[in-house]
C-alpha positions as CSV (number, residue, x, y, z in Angstrom):
1,M,123.4,134.6,105.2
2,S,124.7,131.1,104.9
3,D,127.2,129.2,107.1
4,V,131.0,129.2,106.6
5,A,131.9,128.2,103.0
6,G,134.8,126.2,101.9
7,I,137.2,127.6,99.3
8,L,139.7,125.3,97.7
9,L,142.5,127.0,95.8
10,A,143.2,124.9,92.8
11,A,144.2,127.4,90.1
12,G,148.0,127.2,90.5
13,L,150.4,126.4,87.7
14,S,152.4,123.7,89.5
15,R,155.7,125.4,88.4
16,R,157.8,123.7,91.1
17,Y,156.2,120.3,90.4
18,G,157.0,120.4,86.7
19,S,153.6,119.2,85.5
20,D,149.9,119.6,86.4
21,K,149.9,118.0,89.9
22,R,146.2,118.6,90.5
23,L,145.2,115.5,88.6
24,K,148.1,113.4,90.0
25,A,146.7,110.2,91.5
26,L,147.3,109.6,95.2
27,Q,148.1,106.1,96.5
28,D,144.4,105.2,96.4
29,G,144.0,106.4,92.8
30,T,142.1,109.6,93.7
31,P,143.3,112.7,91.9
32,M,144.9,115.0,94.4
33,V,142.5,118.0,93.8
34,L,139.5,115.7,94.3
35,A,140.8,114.2,97.5
36,S,141.5,117.7,98.9
37,A,138.1,119.1,97.8
38,L,136.1,116.1,99.2
39,K,137.8,116.4,102.6
40,L,137.0,120.1,102.8
41,A,133.4,119.5,101.6
42,K,132.9,117.1,104.5
43,A,133.3,120.1,106.9
44,C,131.8,122.7,104.6
45,P,129.1,121.2,102.4
46,R,129.0,124.5,100.4
47,T,132.5,124.3,99.0
48,W,133.8,126.2,95.9
49,V,136.9,125.1,94.0
50,V,138.8,127.9,92.3
51,I,140.2,126.8,88.9
52,R,141.6,128.4,85.8
53,P,139.1,129.1,82.9
54,E,140.7,126.5,80.6
55,D,140.4,123.7,83.2
56,E,137.5,121.8,81.5
57,I,138.6,118.3,82.6
58,L,139.1,119.5,86.2
59,K,135.8,121.3,86.2
60,R,134.0,118.2,84.9
61,L,135.7,116.0,87.5
62,L,134.8,118.3,90.4
63,E,131.3,119.0,89.3
64,D,130.6,115.3,88.7
65,A,131.6,114.8,92.4
66,G,129.0,117.4,93.4
67,L,131.4,120.3,94.0
68,M,131.0,123.9,92.7
69,T,133.7,125.5,90.7
70,V,134.6,129.1,89.9
71,A,137.0,130.0,87.1
72,C,139.4,132.8,88.0
73,S,140.5,134.6,84.9
74,T,143.4,136.3,86.8
75,A,144.7,133.2,88.5
76,S,148.1,133.4,86.7
77,L,148.8,136.6,88.5
78,G,149.0,134.8,91.9
79,M,147.2,133.1,94.7
80,G,145.8,136.4,96.0
81,H,143.7,136.7,92.9
82,S,142.4,133.2,93.2
83,L,141.5,133.7,96.8
84,A,139.7,136.9,96.1
85,C,137.8,135.2,93.3
86,G,136.7,132.4,95.6
87,I,135.6,134.7,98.3
88,T,133.6,136.7,95.8
89,A,131.8,133.6,94.6
90,A,130.7,132.8,98.2
91,A,130.2,136.4,99.2
92,D,127.0,135.7,101.3
93,A,128.9,133.3,103.6
94,T,129.4,134.0,107.3
95,G,133.1,133.1,106.8
96,W,135.4,131.0,104.7
97,L,137.6,128.0,105.3
98,I,140.4,128.3,102.9
99,A,142.3,125.1,101.8
100,L,144.9,124.3,99.2
101,A,144.6,121.7,96.5
102,D,148.1,120.4,97.0
103,M,147.5,119.5,100.7
104,P,145.4,116.3,100.4
105,F,146.6,114.8,103.7
106,I,144.7,117.1,106.1
107,R,142.3,115.0,108.1
108,P,138.6,115.8,108.0
109,D,138.5,116.3,111.8
110,T,141.1,119.1,111.4
111,Y,138.9,120.9,109.0
112,R,136.0,120.6,111.5
113,R,138.2,121.8,114.3
114,V,139.1,125.1,112.5
115,L,135.5,125.4,111.4
116,R,134.3,125.2,115.1
117,A,136.7,128.0,116.0
118,M,135.1,130.1,113.3
119,Q,131.6,129.2,114.4
120,R,132.5,130.2,117.9
121,G,133.3,133.7,116.7
122,A,137.0,133.7,115.8
123,L,138.0,136.5,113.3
124,M,140.6,134.1,111.9
125,A,141.6,130.6,112.7
126,R,144.2,128.0,111.7
127,P,145.6,124.7,112.9
128,T,149.0,124.2,114.4
129,H,151.0,121.0,114.5
130,A,154.3,120.6,116.4
131,G,154.2,124.4,117.1
132,R,154.0,125.3,113.4
133,P,151.0,127.0,111.8
134,G,149.3,125.2,108.9
135,H,146.2,124.9,106.7
136,P,143.3,125.3,106.4
137,V,142.8,128.9,107.4
138,G,139.5,130.4,108.4
139,F,138.4,134.0,108.0
140,A,135.2,135.6,109.3
141,A,132.9,137.7,107.0
142,R,134.4,140.8,108.6
143,C,137.5,140.1,106.6
144,Y,135.6,140.3,103.2
145,S,137.0,143.6,102.0
146,E,140.6,142.7,102.8
147,L,140.2,139.3,101.2
148,T,138.6,140.5,98.0
149,A,141.3,143.1,97.6
150,L,144.1,140.6,97.6
151,A,146.5,140.4,94.7
152,G,149.8,138.8,93.9
153,D,151.2,135.6,95.4
154,R,150.9,136.0,99.1
155,G,147.3,135.3,99.6
156,G,145.7,135.6,103.0
157,Q,149.0,135.5,104.9
158,T,149.1,139.3,104.7
159,I,145.8,139.5,106.6
160,L,146.9,137.0,109.2
161,D,150.2,138.9,109.8
162,R,148.4,142.2,110.4
163,D,146.8,141.0,113.6
164,P,148.4,137.7,114.9
165,E,146.5,138.0,118.2
166,A,143.2,137.7,116.4
167,V,144.1,134.3,115.0
168,A,142.6,131.4,117.0
169,L,145.2,128.6,116.9
170,C,143.8,125.1,117.0
171,R,146.4,122.6,118.1
172,V,146.0,119.3,116.2
173,D,147.9,116.1,116.0
174,D,147.7,116.1,112.2
175,P,151.0,116.4,110.2
176,G,148.9,116.9,107.1
177,V,148.3,120.5,107.9
178,L,152.0,121.1,107.1
179,K,152.5,118.7,104.1
180,D,152.0,120.1,100.7
181,I,153.0,118.4,97.4
182,D,155.2,120.9,95.6
183,Q,157.7,118.5,94.0
184,P,157.1,115.0,92.6
185,H,159.3,113.3,95.2
186,R,157.3,114.7,98.1
187,D,154.1,112.8,97.5
């Protein structure tokens, strides 16, 4: 068994954004998906980025940066499918730290804080900021069957909701855990 693996969900269709936001350059010029993936990889050196099969440019960009990709043929059916695909790709991990491509403002220390909760035995873990739960979200290997059975748009939230007492909450001073880029004016 390996350590906790990072899974970055980057197979969305950017419907609310109006165009493919994954390659949108942030203020420093880094494409959003690459910024998110590299921050996750600092905490989890073994990070998989879930993309769509037709994402050749994205695949090349990520792999050139030393990241692993996995193409999800059912990504258009919802985030649950992408998450299940990523978990399957890293099936031998002791757990998974799940992050979203459109949340590039999460600080690396926040990723490490959630990861430490996982390494200390948490079944599930996530950061909170200003009393609100955010991302990334960690799941222990015991959640494998539930995670790989996910479908539709809800993703891992259904698992978190089943047993909220089992979720280790990591309080952080990081507004990035709540800030996603869903619309062009929000970046």
